[in-house]
Backbone of each chain as ProteinMPNN parsed JSONL, in Angstrom:
{"seq_chain_A": "AQKVTQAQTEISVVEKEDVTLDCVYETRDTTYYLFWYKQPPSGELVFLIRRNSFDEQNEISGRYSWNFQKSTSSFNFTITASQVVDSAVYFCALSDTGRRALTFGSGTRLQVQP", "coords_chain_A": {"N_chain_A": [[15.937, 135.613, -52.018], [14.189, 138.716, -52.092], [11.28, 139.865, -50.348], [8.177, 141.516, -49.894], [5.433, 141.97, -47.861], [2.218, 143.114, -47.747], [-0.395, 142.742, -46.028], [-2.911, 143.816, -45.726], [-5.311, 144.551, -47.908], [-7.23, 146.487, -48.449], [-8.329, 149.287, -46.633], [-10.8, 150.953, -44.81], [-11.669, 153.926, -43.276], [-13.093, 156.363, -41.068], [-12.92, 159.874, -41.245], [-10.533, 161.443, -39.126], [-10.006, 159.236, -37.627], [-7.419, 157.053, -36.382], [-5.023, 155.145, -38.208], [-3.284, 152.176, -39.032], [-0.924, 150.909, -41.231], [0.281, 147.874, -42.286], [3.471, 146.31, -42.79], [5.511, 143.73, -43.757], [8.651, 142.292, -44.183], [11.047, 140.322, -46.074], [14.367, 139.333, -46.248], [17.713, 138.326, -47.029], [19.844, 139.855, -46.763], [22.151, 141.747, -44.771], [22.42, 144.406, -44.755], [20.105, 146.701, -45.735], [17.363, 148.566, -47.188], [14.439, 150.352, -46.447], [11.302, 151.582, -47.58], [8.512, 153.823, -47.854], [5.923, 154.578, -50.077], [3.478, 156.744, -51.475], [0.566, 156.539, -53.446], [-1.51, 158.548, -54.865], [-4.921, 159.077, -56.128], [-4.388, 160.307, -58.573], [-2.231, 159.005, -59.611], [0.605, 159.251, -59.548], [3.765, 158.428, -57.953], [4.655, 159.031, -54.709], [7.253, 159.774, -52.619], [7.644, 158.907, -49.197], [9.099, 158.07, -46.849], [12.338, 156.791, -45.856], [14.321, 154.119, -44.538], [17.241, 152.723, -43.137], [18.734, 149.514, -42.484], [20.195, 149.66, -40.173], [19.175, 151.563, -38.596], [16.963, 151.782, -36.258], [15.325, 153.602, -35.147], [12.216, 155.023, -34.422], [10.096, 157.155, -36.373], [8.578, 160.335, -36.601], [6.505, 162.402, -38.477], [4.75, 165.046, -38.612], [1.456, 164.127, -38.949], [2.104, 161.601, -39.553], [3.692, 158.521, -38.737], [6.297, 156.102, -38.219], [7.11, 152.757, -37.527], [9.752, 150.787, -37.048], [10.818, 147.551, -36.757], [13.252, 145.32, -36.421], [13.328, 142.825, -35.244], [10.912, 141.629, -35.751], [10.779, 141.907, -38.419], [9.358, 144.083, -39.526], [7.811, 147.076, -40.753], [5.939, 149.347, -40.031], [3.316, 151.714, -40.711], [1.752, 154.547, -39.503], [-1.048, 156.614, -39.594], [-2.18, 159.395, -38.031], [-5.199, 160.819, -36.89], [-6.697, 160.768, -39.415], [-7.243, 162.109, -42.73], [-9.36, 163.1, -45.467], [-7.746, 163.595, -47.657], [-5.749, 161.803, -47.336], [-6.469, 159.529, -48.58], [-5.492, 156.988, -50.639], [-3.28, 154.706, -52.396], [-0.94, 152.884, -50.618], [2.417, 151.998, -50.647], [4.812, 149.736, -49.47], [8.302, 149.217, -49.626], [11.396, 147.549, -50.465], [14.921, 147.662, -50.692], [18.233, 146.717, -51.862], [21.833, 146.909, -51.441], [23.054, 146.54, -53.796], [21.942, 146.384, -56.813], [20.065, 148.229, -56.254], [17.402, 148.263, -56.848], [13.865, 148.373, -56.258], [11.832, 146.257, -54.317], [8.521, 145.788, -54.229], [5.669, 145.788, -52.031], [2.27, 144.594, -52.357], [0.63, 146.681, -51.946], [-1.584, 148.83, -50.055], [-4.817, 149.905, -50.096], [-6.125, 152.816, -48.951], [-9.024, 154.223, -47.788], [-10.478, 157.133, -46.815], [-13.231, 158.215, -45.281], [-15.428, 161.014, -45.274]], "CA_chain_A": [[15.113, 136.594, -52.72], [13.514, 139.648, -51.21], [9.822, 139.831, -50.427], [7.471, 142.465, -49.047], [4.034, 141.58, -47.727], [1.251, 144.055, -47.176], [-1.529, 141.84, -45.939], [-4.16, 144.592, -45.793], [-5.538, 144.976, -49.282], [-7.976, 147.731, -48.435], [-8.79, 149.739, -45.318], [-11.698, 152.096, -44.867], [-11.826, 154.572, -41.981], [-13.789, 157.646, -41.061], [-12.007, 160.978, -40.973], [-10.04, 161.674, -37.765], [-9.566, 157.985, -37.019], [-6.034, 156.651, -36.597], [-4.967, 153.909, -38.994], [-1.939, 151.622, -39.184], [-0.701, 150.065, -42.407], [1.303, 146.898, -41.922], [4.448, 145.898, -43.792], [6.452, 142.715, -43.299], [9.606, 142.066, -45.268], [11.976, 139.196, -45.98], [15.619, 139.514, -46.967], [18.881, 137.665, -46.457], [20.897, 140.862, -46.632], [22.283, 142.367, -43.458], [22.231, 145.829, -45.02], [18.987, 146.885, -46.655], [16.701, 149.857, -47.055], [12.984, 150.251, -46.498], [10.679, 152.809, -48.043], [7.06, 153.917, -48.063], [5.491, 155.492, -51.121], [2.038, 156.995, -51.569], [0.084, 156.714, -54.81], [-2.855, 159.133, -54.827], [-5.732, 158.733, -57.301], [-3.808, 160.86, -59.796], [-1.363, 157.965, -60.152], [2.065, 159.368, -59.379], [4.317, 157.813, -56.745], [5.208, 160.078, -53.848], [8.122, 159.231, -51.571], [7.279, 159.336, -47.847], [10.158, 157.872, -45.873], [13.273, 155.693, -46.022], [14.989, 153.654, -43.328], [18.212, 151.673, -43.391], [18.62, 148.409, -41.536], [20.926, 149.943, -38.945], [18.522, 152.655, -37.898], [15.662, 151.313, -35.807], [14.578, 154.673, -34.508], [10.928, 155.367, -34.997], [10.096, 158.53, -36.859], [7.278, 161.019, -36.672], [6.497, 163.578, -39.321], [3.381, 165.547, -38.581], [0.465, 163.102, -38.585], [2.64, 160.316, -39.982], [4.761, 157.927, -37.928], [6.74, 154.813, -38.727], [7.65, 151.868, -36.5], [10.622, 149.802, -37.681], [11.252, 146.534, -35.805], [14.002, 144.251, -37.081], [13.041, 141.535, -34.608], [9.716, 141.061, -36.385], [10.87, 142.257, -39.848], [8.181, 144.89, -39.854], [8.02, 148.517, -40.93], [4.551, 149.77, -40.084], [3.073, 153.13, -40.967], [0.53, 154.987, -38.835], [-1.558, 157.957, -39.85], [-2.983, 159.861, -36.902], [-6.24, 161.788, -37.279], [-6.71, 160.684, -40.877], [-8.002, 163.099, -43.486], [-9.789, 162.613, -46.787], [-6.607, 163.703, -48.583], [-4.87, 160.646, -47.141], [-6.982, 158.438, -49.411], [-4.472, 156.655, -51.649], [-2.668, 153.394, -52.218], [0.356, 153.031, -49.972], [3.311, 150.885, -50.931], [6.044, 149.513, -48.728], [9.274, 148.666, -50.576], [12.672, 147.123, -49.895], [15.994, 147.602, -51.678], [19.522, 146.251, -51.365], [22.943, 147.821, -51.725], [23.621, 146.206, -55.105], [21.307, 147.027, -57.959], [19.253, 149.312, -55.697], [16.011, 148.177, -57.307], [12.877, 148.227, -55.199], [10.856, 145.176, -54.282], [7.327, 146.4, -53.665], [4.516, 145.026, -51.599], [1.142, 144.723, -53.275], [-0.056, 147.934, -51.677], [-2.806, 148.906, -49.244], [-5.661, 151.035, -50.504], [-6.745, 153.47, -47.805], [-10.117, 155.145, -48.097], [-10.882, 157.916, -45.656], [-14.568, 158.763, -45.531], [-15.671, 162.259, -44.519]], "C_chain_A": [[14.408, 137.484, -51.697], [12.006, 139.564, -51.416], [9.241, 140.847, -49.466], [5.997, 142.081, -49.037], [3.244, 142.691, -47.058], [-0.079, 143.309, -47.156], [-2.877, 142.555, -46.058], [-4.344, 145.101, -47.213], [-6.232, 146.335, -49.32], [-8.439, 148.029, -47.013], [-9.685, 150.945, -45.52], [-11.885, 152.639, -43.459], [-12.631, 155.843, -42.168], [-12.782, 158.718, -40.666], [-11.775, 161.138, -39.468], [-9.698, 160.378, -37.034], [-8.069, 157.792, -37.265], [-6.042, 155.334, -37.367], [-3.507, 153.481, -39.132], [-1.894, 150.688, -40.368], [0.49, 149.159, -42.102], [2.217, 146.565, -43.104], [5.41, 144.903, -43.158], [7.375, 142.386, -44.46], [10.473, 140.839, -44.999], [13.202, 139.531, -46.817], [16.716, 138.754, -46.272], [20.022, 138.65, -46.252], [20.953, 141.384, -45.215], [22.133, 143.882, -43.571], [21.136, 145.977, -46.065], [18.289, 148.187, -46.305], [15.196, 149.678, -47.255], [12.386, 151.604, -46.832], [9.151, 152.679, -47.964], [6.819, 154.955, -49.15], [3.969, 155.59, -51.087], [1.672, 157.168, -53.031], [-1.346, 157.252, -54.739], [-3.631, 158.765, -56.084], [-5.178, 159.272, -58.616], [-2.733, 159.953, -60.384], [0.125, 158.093, -59.93], [2.499, 158.696, -58.08], [5.058, 158.879, -55.949], [5.998, 159.42, -52.729], [7.695, 159.784, -50.207], [8.441, 159.225, -46.882], [11.088, 156.753, -46.307], [13.907, 155.381, -44.676], [16.046, 152.661, -43.739], [18.178, 150.68, -42.246], [19.347, 148.644, -40.227], [20.254, 151.006, -38.085], [17.119, 152.226, -37.506], [14.869, 152.378, -35.083], [13.24, 154.874, -35.206], [10.953, 156.835, -35.418], [8.683, 159.061, -36.917], [7.453, 162.242, -37.549], [5.065, 164.069, -39.406], [2.419, 164.473, -38.114], [0.955, 161.695, -38.922], [3.693, 159.821, -38.992], [5.053, 156.535, -38.452], [7.406, 154.036, -37.602], [8.426, 150.754, -37.191], [11.104, 148.836, -36.601], [11.934, 145.396, -36.546], [13.646, 142.887, -36.521], [11.837, 140.843, -35.227], [9.689, 141.342, -37.889], [9.655, 143.053, -40.289], [8.544, 146.37, -39.921], [6.634, 149.125, -41.138], [4.407, 151.283, -40.112], [1.737, 153.516, -40.348], [0.2, 156.408, -39.235], [-2.492, 158.311, -38.692], [-3.981, 160.896, -37.406], [-6.341, 161.879, -38.794], [-7.617, 161.752, -41.499], [-8.364, 162.522, -44.84], [-8.627, 162.621, -47.78], [-5.611, 162.561, -48.412], [-5.316, 159.45, -47.973], [-6.025, 158.193, -50.574], [-4.134, 155.182, -51.5], [-1.274, 153.628, -51.654], [1.184, 151.77, -50.199], [4.493, 150.906, -49.976], [7.022, 148.855, -49.706], [10.608, 148.449, -49.892], [13.731, 147.155, -50.994], [17.288, 147.135, -51.02], [20.606, 147.253, -51.74], [23.522, 147.587, -53.117], [22.961, 146.982, -56.222], [20.374, 148.157, -57.542], [17.799, 149.286, -56.148], [15.09, 147.938, -56.12], [12.039, 146.978, -55.401], [9.646, 145.722, -53.538], [6.391, 145.363, -53.064], [3.373, 145.293, -52.571], [0.311, 145.974, -53.013], [-1.282, 147.779, -50.797], [-3.579, 150.131, -49.689], [-6.363, 151.568, -49.274], [-7.827, 154.427, -48.298], [-10.536, 155.838, -46.807], [-12.195, 158.604, -45.998], [-14.783, 160.023, -44.711], [-16.723, 162.054, -43.434]], "O_chain_A": [[14.079, 137.054, -50.592], [11.523, 139.24, -52.501], [9.744, 141.025, -48.357], [5.391, 141.89, -50.092], [3.565, 143.139, -45.957], [-0.792, 143.26, -48.159], [-3.871, 141.945, -46.453], [-3.612, 145.983, -47.663], [-5.878, 147.212, -50.108], [-8.881, 147.137, -46.289], [-9.372, 151.845, -46.3], [-12.226, 151.887, -42.546], [-12.819, 156.326, -43.285], [-11.898, 158.48, -39.843], [-12.689, 160.989, -38.657], [-9.154, 160.421, -35.93], [-7.522, 158.308, -38.239], [-6.943, 154.512, -37.204], [-2.616, 154.308, -39.323], [-2.721, 149.786, -40.497], [1.561, 149.624, -41.712], [1.787, 146.543, -44.257], [6.045, 145.198, -42.145], [6.922, 142.222, -45.592], [10.613, 140.386, -43.863], [13.081, 139.964, -47.963], [16.665, 138.554, -45.058], [21.04, 138.32, -45.643], [19.932, 141.459, -44.531], [21.766, 144.554, -42.607], [21.242, 145.429, -47.162], [18.571, 148.82, -45.288], [14.757, 148.937, -48.134], [12.899, 152.643, -46.418], [8.594, 151.582, -48.003], [7.406, 156.037, -49.157], [3.274, 154.643, -50.718], [2.372, 157.856, -53.775], [-2.289, 156.48, -54.568], [-3.06, 158.198, -57.015], [-5.484, 158.726, -59.676], [-2.361, 160.118, -61.546], [0.85, 157.116, -60.112], [1.67, 158.43, -57.209], [5.966, 159.538, -56.455], [5.464, 158.602, -51.98], [7.418, 160.976, -50.073], [8.743, 160.18, -46.167], [10.678, 155.859, -47.048], [14.018, 156.24, -43.801], [15.792, 151.826, -44.607], [17.655, 150.973, -41.171], [19.14, 147.905, -39.264], [20.711, 151.309, -36.983], [16.192, 152.295, -38.314], [13.845, 152.081, -34.468], [13.161, 154.891, -36.435], [11.722, 157.64, -34.893], [7.732, 158.347, -37.235], [8.402, 163.011, -37.4], [4.267, 163.555, -40.19], [2.551, 163.961, -37.002], [0.286, 160.71, -38.607], [4.486, 160.606, -38.472], [4.197, 155.875, -39.042], [8.173, 154.596, -36.819], [7.842, 149.884, -37.836], [11.733, 149.26, -35.631], [11.277, 144.602, -37.219], [13.662, 141.895, -37.249], [11.751, 139.615, -35.228], [8.697, 141.053, -38.558], [9.012, 142.738, -41.29], [9.455, 146.842, -39.241], [6.215, 149.381, -42.267], [5.253, 152.022, -39.61], [0.712, 152.894, -40.628], [1.057, 157.292, -39.219], [-3.465, 157.607, -38.421], [-3.653, 161.738, -38.242], [-6.101, 162.933, -39.383], [-8.589, 162.217, -40.904], [-7.742, 161.566, -45.304], [-8.54, 161.75, -48.645], [-4.73, 162.373, -49.251], [-4.596, 158.455, -48.055], [-5.78, 159.083, -51.389], [-4.631, 154.5, -50.604], [-0.523, 154.466, -52.152], [0.729, 150.648, -49.98], [5.089, 151.95, -49.713], [6.617, 148.029, -50.523], [10.916, 149.076, -48.878], [13.466, 146.72, -52.114], [17.425, 147.153, -49.797], [20.32, 148.317, -52.29], [24.381, 148.345, -53.569], [23.367, 148.099, -56.542], [19.941, 148.951, -58.378], [17.046, 150.213, -55.849], [15.495, 147.369, -55.107], [11.595, 146.68, -56.51], [9.735, 146.074, -52.361], [6.325, 144.22, -53.518], [3.492, 146.108, -53.486], [-0.606, 146.287, -53.773], [-1.935, 146.735, -50.792], [-3.067, 151.25, -49.664], [-7.117, 150.844, -48.624], [-7.574, 155.315, -49.112], [-10.903, 155.186, -45.83], [-12.26, 159.456, -46.884], [-14.357, 160.085, -43.557], [-17.05, 162.991, -42.706]]}, "seq_chain_B": "NAGVTQTPKFRVLKTGQSMTLLCAQDMNHEYMYWYRQDPGMGLRLIHYSVGEGTTAKGEVPDGYNVSRLKKQNFLLGLESAAPSQTSVYFCATTVAEPNTEAFFGQGTRLTVV", "coords_chain_B": {"N_chain_B": [[13.462, 172.426, -64.112], [12.74, 169.288, -64.747], [12.835, 166.707, -63.671], [11.937, 163.425, -63.753], [10.805, 162.299, -66.753], [8.317, 160.762, -68.631], [7.506, 159.449, -71.806], [5.21, 158.131, -74.172], [2.294, 159.392, -72.338], [-0.064, 157.99, -72.462], [-1.162, 155.168, -74.37], [-2.495, 153.191, -76.949], [-2.208, 150.053, -78.281], [-2.225, 147.696, -80.971], [-2.345, 144.14, -80.882], [0.753, 142.671, -81.535], [1.946, 144.926, -82.607], [4.685, 147.27, -82.394], [6.475, 149.325, -80.037], [8.128, 152.11, -78.42], [8.943, 153.197, -75.231], [9.903, 156.16, -73.682], [12.135, 157.292, -71.232], [13.249, 160.087, -69.64], [15.672, 161.827, -67.793], [16.745, 164.581, -65.816], [18.43, 164.759, -63.692], [20.923, 163.77, -63.422], [21.319, 161.177, -62.523], [22.704, 157.936, -61.816], [21.514, 155.389, -61.833], [18.838, 153.718, -63.396], [15.462, 152.586, -63.925], [12.89, 150.373, -65.09], [9.589, 149.708, -64.321], [6.599, 147.743, -64.049], [3.15, 148.14, -63.311], [0.555, 146.327, -62.137], [-2.876, 145.586, -61.407], [-3.397, 144.936, -57.976], [-0.855, 143.879, -57.614], [1.299, 145.444, -56.993], [4.394, 147.088, -57.908], [6.553, 145.804, -60.366], [9.846, 144.862, -61.284], [11.197, 145.37, -64.471], [13.451, 145.851, -66.276], [16.754, 147.172, -65.688], [19.31, 149.731, -65.264], [22.618, 150.469, -64.455], [24.256, 152.402, -65.289], [25.398, 154.488, -68.03], [25.236, 152.794, -71.108], [24.954, 150.281, -69.991], [22.813, 147.539, -69.193], [20.394, 145.458, -67.521], [18.532, 142.48, -66.665], [15.399, 142.412, -64.952], [12.861, 141.188, -62.778], [10.676, 140.536, -64.429], [11.314, 140.342, -67.373], [10.624, 139.319, -69.888], [9.627, 139.754, -73.249], [10.297, 142.354, -73.457], [12.697, 144.916, -74.312], [15.603, 146.919, -73.652], [17.461, 150.026, -73.739], [20.317, 152.043, -73.045], [21.749, 154.408, -74.152], [22.492, 156.995, -73.712], [23.248, 158.768, -70.75], [21.12, 160.151, -69.622], [18.817, 159.063, -70.686], [16.527, 156.339, -70.856], [15.352, 153.703, -72.564], [12.471, 151.747, -73.198], [11.481, 148.979, -74.945], [8.891, 147.394, -76.804], [8.683, 144.736, -78.765], [6.784, 143.103, -80.064], [3.777, 143.572, -79.25], [1.661, 142.249, -76.673], [-1.539, 141.336, -75.269], [-1.118, 140.751, -72.571], [0.718, 142.573, -71.817], [-0.527, 144.853, -71.236], [-0.655, 147.465, -69.05], [0.47, 149.706, -66.429], [3.277, 151.619, -66.809], [6.207, 152.473, -65.145], [8.968, 154.603, -64.883], [11.999, 154.945, -63.081], [14.525, 156.642, -61.201], [17.708, 156.785, -59.522], [20.455, 157.605, -57.317], [23.846, 156.372, -56.879], [24.476, 156.182, -54.206], [23.396, 154.319, -51.485], [21.45, 154.933, -49.445], [19.23, 156.471, -50.373], [16.25, 157.754, -51.878], [14.182, 156.552, -54.625], [13.237, 158.264, -57.597], [10.315, 158.816, -59.362], [8.841, 158.677, -62.638], [5.815, 159.967, -64.171], [4.333, 157.929, -65.117], [3.165, 155.605, -67.653], [0.341, 154.707, -69.308], [-0.477, 151.829, -70.837], [-2.336, 150.138, -73.222], [-3.037, 147.1, -74.709], [-4.673, 145.795, -77.375]], "CA_chain_B": [[13.949, 171.127, -63.667], [11.577, 168.431, -64.945], [12.942, 165.469, -62.904], [11.841, 162.225, -64.573], [9.706, 162.494, -67.7], [8.008, 159.606, -69.461], [6.778, 159.719, -73.045], [4.019, 158.965, -73.981], [1.548, 159.172, -71.1], [-1.087, 156.998, -72.78], [-1.008, 154.593, -75.694], [-3.241, 151.971, -77.242], [-1.548, 149.293, -79.332], [-2.839, 146.439, -81.389], [-1.477, 142.98, -80.685], [1.762, 142.504, -82.578], [2.615, 146.187, -82.915], [5.844, 147.584, -81.559], [6.573, 150.708, -79.595], [9.205, 152.428, -77.489], [8.665, 154.159, -74.176], [11.104, 156.93, -73.368], [12.291, 157.886, -69.914], [14.309, 161.087, -69.656], [15.886, 162.442, -66.483], [17.7, 165.689, -65.819], [19.002, 164.791, -62.34], [22.268, 163.206, -63.486], [21.352, 159.946, -61.739], [23.351, 156.829, -62.513], [20.683, 154.203, -61.91], [17.496, 153.903, -63.951], [14.665, 151.365, -63.824], [11.541, 150.279, -65.622], [8.679, 148.836, -63.574], [5.217, 147.707, -64.483], [2.208, 148.051, -62.208], [-0.689, 145.646, -62.461], [-3.801, 145.625, -60.26], [-3.196, 143.982, -56.894], [0.461, 143.246, -57.61], [2.393, 146.374, -56.754], [5.259, 147.341, -59.051], [7.543, 144.757, -60.581], [10.983, 145.348, -62.05], [11.333, 144.774, -65.802], [14.88, 145.968, -66.576], [17.369, 148.311, -65.039], [20.621, 150.131, -65.77], [23.425, 151.112, -63.407], [25.066, 153.437, -65.901], [25.327, 154.59, -69.481], [25.753, 151.653, -71.846], [24.72, 149.011, -69.276], [21.443, 147.17, -68.872], [20.281, 144.139, -66.911], [17.157, 142.026, -66.526], [14.76, 142.383, -63.653], [12.057, 140.007, -62.479], [9.713, 140.227, -65.49], [11.885, 140.959, -68.571], [10.225, 138.695, -71.159], [8.816, 140.564, -74.142], [10.776, 143.742, -73.419], [14.119, 145.197, -74.44], [15.935, 148.259, -73.176], [18.761, 150.569, -74.127], [20.74, 153.235, -72.302], [22.854, 154.942, -74.948], [22.881, 158.236, -73.06], [23.014, 158.682, -69.305], [19.852, 160.744, -69.222], [17.661, 158.411, -71.308], [16.391, 154.884, -70.715], [14.263, 153.348, -73.461], [11.858, 150.434, -73.037], [10.869, 148.591, -76.199], [8.045, 146.21, -76.947], [8.846, 144.385, -80.176], [5.531, 142.546, -80.553], [2.952, 143.732, -78.056], [0.658, 141.237, -76.349], [-2.5, 141.835, -74.277], [-0.563, 140.594, -71.218], [1.576, 143.718, -71.533], [-1.38, 145.957, -70.799], [-0.178, 147.777, -67.712], [1.007, 151.054, -66.253], [4.732, 151.505, -66.752], [6.883, 153.554, -64.427], [10.412, 154.725, -64.901], [12.513, 155.505, -61.838], [15.965, 156.88, -61.18], [18.3, 157.064, -58.223], [21.908, 157.731, -57.342], [24.545, 155.181, -56.418], [24.435, 156.171, -52.747], [22.264, 153.437, -51.162], [20.427, 155.442, -48.544], [18.481, 157.533, -51.039], [15.029, 157.244, -52.477], [14.029, 156.592, -56.072], [12.337, 159.282, -58.128], [9.517, 158.169, -60.385], [8.097, 159.414, -63.636], [4.383, 160.049, -63.933], [3.698, 156.693, -65.573], [2.603, 155.468, -69.007], [-0.726, 153.704, -69.33], [-0.453, 151.148, -72.129], [-3.376, 149.13, -73.439], [-2.818, 146.302, -75.914], [-5.967, 145.181, -77.717]], "C_chain_B": [[12.804, 170.13, -63.702], [11.645, 167.165, -64.098], [12.97, 164.272, -63.832], [10.604, 162.35, -65.45], [9.537, 161.264, -68.572], [7.178, 160.038, -70.662], [6.467, 158.402, -73.734], [3.378, 158.704, -72.619], [0.477, 158.097, -71.283], [-0.815, 156.449, -74.177], [-1.868, 153.352, -75.795], [-2.553, 151.306, -78.432], [-2.4, 148.109, -79.738], [-1.834, 145.32, -81.155], [-0.531, 142.833, -81.873], [2.489, 143.78, -82.96], [3.791, 146.389, -81.978], [5.784, 149.039, -81.133], [7.739, 150.86, -78.626], [8.721, 153.466, -76.501], [9.979, 154.844, -73.814], [11.044, 157.451, -71.948], [13.477, 158.839, -69.979], [14.419, 161.723, -68.278], [16.954, 163.524, -66.587], [18.377, 165.832, -64.454], [20.398, 164.198, -62.281], [22.41, 161.936, -62.637], [21.97, 158.805, -62.544], [22.382, 155.683, -62.798], [19.307, 154.557, -62.482], [16.789, 152.555, -64.037], [13.369, 151.504, -64.618], [10.76, 149.26, -64.794], [7.341, 148.799, -64.3], [4.314, 147.518, -63.267], [0.909, 147.452, -62.713], [-1.572, 145.612, -61.217], [-3.493, 144.537, -59.246], [-1.807, 143.385, -56.798], [1.593, 144.204, -57.299], [3.18, 146.607, -58.038], [6.293, 146.232, -59.143], [8.612, 145.249, -61.548], [11.113, 144.602, -63.377], [12.813, 144.698, -66.19], [15.433, 147.149, -65.795], [18.743, 148.579, -65.645], [21.373, 150.849, -64.65], [24.357, 152.162, -63.987], [24.918, 153.419, -67.412], [25.958, 153.364, -70.14], [25.554, 150.307, -71.177], [23.24, 148.787, -69.068], [21.446, 145.771, -68.268], [18.815, 143.791, -66.743], [16.686, 142.109, -65.087], [13.968, 141.105, -63.481], [11.127, 139.582, -63.604], [10.174, 140.797, -66.827], [11.331, 140.453, -69.908], [9.294, 139.6, -71.956], [9.248, 142.018, -74.219], [12.277, 143.799, -73.724], [14.359, 146.632, -74.015], [17.26, 148.706, -73.747], [19.026, 151.833, -73.334], [21.983, 153.77, -73.012], [23.365, 156.253, -74.367], [22.496, 158.156, -71.587], [21.613, 159.152, -68.937], [18.628, 160.018, -69.764], [17.703, 156.911, -71.115], [15.157, 154.484, -71.496], [13.785, 151.926, -73.18], [11.115, 150.108, -74.329], [10.005, 147.344, -76.082], [8.089, 145.86, -78.428], [7.551, 143.895, -80.8], [4.558, 142.507, -79.377], [1.905, 142.63, -77.929], [-0.307, 141.808, -75.314], [-1.989, 141.735, -72.84], [0.354, 141.75, -70.835], [0.767, 144.986, -71.268], [-1.07, 146.241, -69.343], [0.105, 149.273, -67.625], [2.502, 150.904, -66.032], [5.318, 152.743, -66.071], [8.384, 153.454, -64.624], [10.837, 155.334, -63.568], [14.013, 155.698, -61.958], [16.429, 157.053, -59.742], [19.806, 157.174, -58.386], [22.538, 156.464, -56.773], [24.546, 155.067, -54.891], [23.202, 155.397, -52.283], [21.131, 154.079, -50.369], [19.701, 156.636, -49.144], [17.271, 156.924, -51.722], [15.098, 157.286, -53.99], [13.022, 157.669, -56.443], [11.62, 158.677, -59.334], [8.97, 159.163, -61.407], [6.607, 159.311, -63.36], [3.63, 158.82, -64.419], [3.197, 156.777, -67.002], [1.566, 154.363, -68.956], [-0.803, 153.12, -70.731], [-1.55, 150.093, -72.159], [-3.083, 148.42, -74.747], [-4.11, 145.543, -76.201], [-5.808, 144.137, -78.804]], "O_chain_B": [[11.975, 170.114, -62.792], [10.598, 166.582, -63.819], [13.909, 164.108, -64.611], [9.489, 162.489, -64.947], [10.494, 160.783, -69.178], [6.278, 160.871, -70.555], [7.379, 157.59, -73.886], [3.87, 157.885, -71.843], [0.157, 157.375, -70.339], [-0.31, 157.154, -75.051], [-1.962, 152.563, -74.855], [-2.347, 151.937, -79.469], [-3.191, 147.59, -78.951], [-0.624, 145.532, -81.223], [-0.938, 142.865, -83.034], [3.551, 143.719, -83.58], [3.883, 145.769, -80.919], [5.139, 149.871, -81.771], [8.262, 149.884, -78.089], [8.156, 154.49, -76.885], [11.018, 154.201, -73.662], [10.025, 157.987, -71.514], [14.585, 158.436, -70.334], [13.42, 162.107, -67.67], [17.923, 163.404, -67.335], [18.844, 166.917, -64.105], [20.997, 164.128, -61.207], [23.482, 161.655, -62.101], [21.799, 158.706, -63.759], [22.423, 155.079, -63.87], [18.698, 155.557, -62.102], [17.427, 151.516, -64.2], [12.833, 152.599, -64.79], [11.194, 148.126, -64.591], [7.001, 149.704, -65.062], [4.672, 146.824, -62.316], [0.252, 148.001, -63.598], [-1.064, 145.61, -60.095], [-3.345, 143.367, -59.598], [-1.582, 142.481, -55.994], [2.756, 143.802, -57.34], [2.678, 146.349, -59.132], [6.838, 145.782, -58.134], [8.318, 145.961, -62.509], [11.136, 143.371, -63.413], [13.353, 143.613, -66.403], [14.692, 148.004, -65.31], [19.268, 147.783, -66.422], [20.825, 151.728, -63.984], [25.16, 152.75, -63.263], [24.389, 152.472, -67.995], [27.06, 152.948, -69.785], [25.946, 149.282, -71.735], [22.494, 149.728, -68.798], [22.38, 144.996, -68.475], [17.957, 144.672, -66.684], [17.449, 141.908, -64.142], [14.363, 140.053, -63.984], [10.815, 138.398, -63.732], [9.493, 141.661, -67.378], [11.543, 141.083, -70.944], [8.318, 140.138, -71.433], [8.656, 142.817, -74.944], [13.021, 142.862, -73.434], [13.445, 147.458, -74.016], [18.077, 147.895, -74.182], [18.114, 152.588, -72.995], [23.108, 153.608, -72.54], [24.541, 156.583, -74.515], [21.497, 157.524, -71.242], [20.991, 158.598, -68.03], [17.508, 160.317, -69.35], [18.76, 156.286, -71.197], [14.042, 154.872, -71.146], [14.587, 151.02, -72.954], [10.236, 150.855, -74.758], [10.33, 146.39, -75.375], [7.581, 146.615, -79.256], [7.247, 144.234, -81.943], [4.519, 141.543, -78.613], [1.346, 142.149, -78.915], [0.08, 142.691, -74.549], [-2.374, 142.533, -71.986], [0.725, 141.894, -69.67], [1.333, 146.065, -71.096], [-1.204, 145.361, -68.493], [-0.006, 150.004, -68.609], [2.936, 150.146, -65.164], [4.971, 153.882, -66.381], [8.98, 152.38, -64.542], [10.112, 156.148, -62.995], [14.684, 155.004, -62.721], [15.651, 157.42, -58.861], [20.359, 156.878, -59.446], [21.842, 155.594, -56.249], [24.61, 153.962, -54.352], [22.08, 155.76, -52.637], [19.963, 153.78, -50.615], [19.571, 157.681, -48.508], [17.262, 155.75, -52.091], [15.95, 157.959, -54.57], [12.08, 157.947, -55.7], [12.253, 158.096, -60.217], [8.679, 160.317, -61.091], [6.191, 158.639, -62.416], [2.433, 158.678, -64.167], [2.853, 157.848, -67.502], [1.872, 153.223, -68.605], [-1.146, 153.812, -71.689], [-1.674, 149.271, -71.251], [-2.899, 149.064, -75.78], [-4.579, 144.755, -75.38], [-6.791, 143.52, -79.216]]}, "name": "protein", "num_of_chains": 2, "seq": "AQKVTQAQTEISVVEKEDVTLDCVYETRDTTYYLFWYKQPPSGELVFLIRRNSFDEQNEISGRYSWNFQKSTSSFNFTITASQVVDSAVYFCALSDTGRRALTFGSGTRLQVQPNAGVTQTPKFRVLKTGQSMTLLCAQDMNHEYMYWYRQDPGMGLRLIHYSVGEGTTAKGEVPDGYNVSRLKKQNFLLGLESAAPSQTSVYFCATTVAEPNTEAFFGQGTRLTVV"}
């Protein structure tokens, strides 16, 4: 069975601080896909990034960066110079090649104080 | 191009009542899903469909039924609502190609009293 653990339930930072959201996953599949979604206070789910199990390259997109390490089964997300608009719940998720359904972590609520 | 649309957005039911949630997509995606989101638990898969006329159970299917008579629509039914089904329900769609993200509807907030 697949499992995603986001051990940080809630993080509070002051604007312009850097923050890292942790994600640890478990799967028996050799081919799998990892995702991060953002859920702002308005409630919708916004896709941020996907990674497949064969691509361990880290990625940077503006203030966002992702560190994928198969050796530790982790897919961590860092926001540099956080802003109030980054305040949201962030979900890490895992899917397989079969039914393609997502297994979500419990989410990390990020509060960025001005 | 609306993407994924859920109807209704909010609903209050009395225990024992029935209702149907509609998910409609205009992206021609093969795969469709129903998830529920409860506080502190992330989203959990209720049922899913890999194509028109097919459905399958997810992790938390009890108390729900689904149908996919048309490719663009995925219906979630509650035959006899219970307070434990109070939740936010999300529909999602994706294509068969594995390395693609899922697209979510805006959610339906259901309260069973």
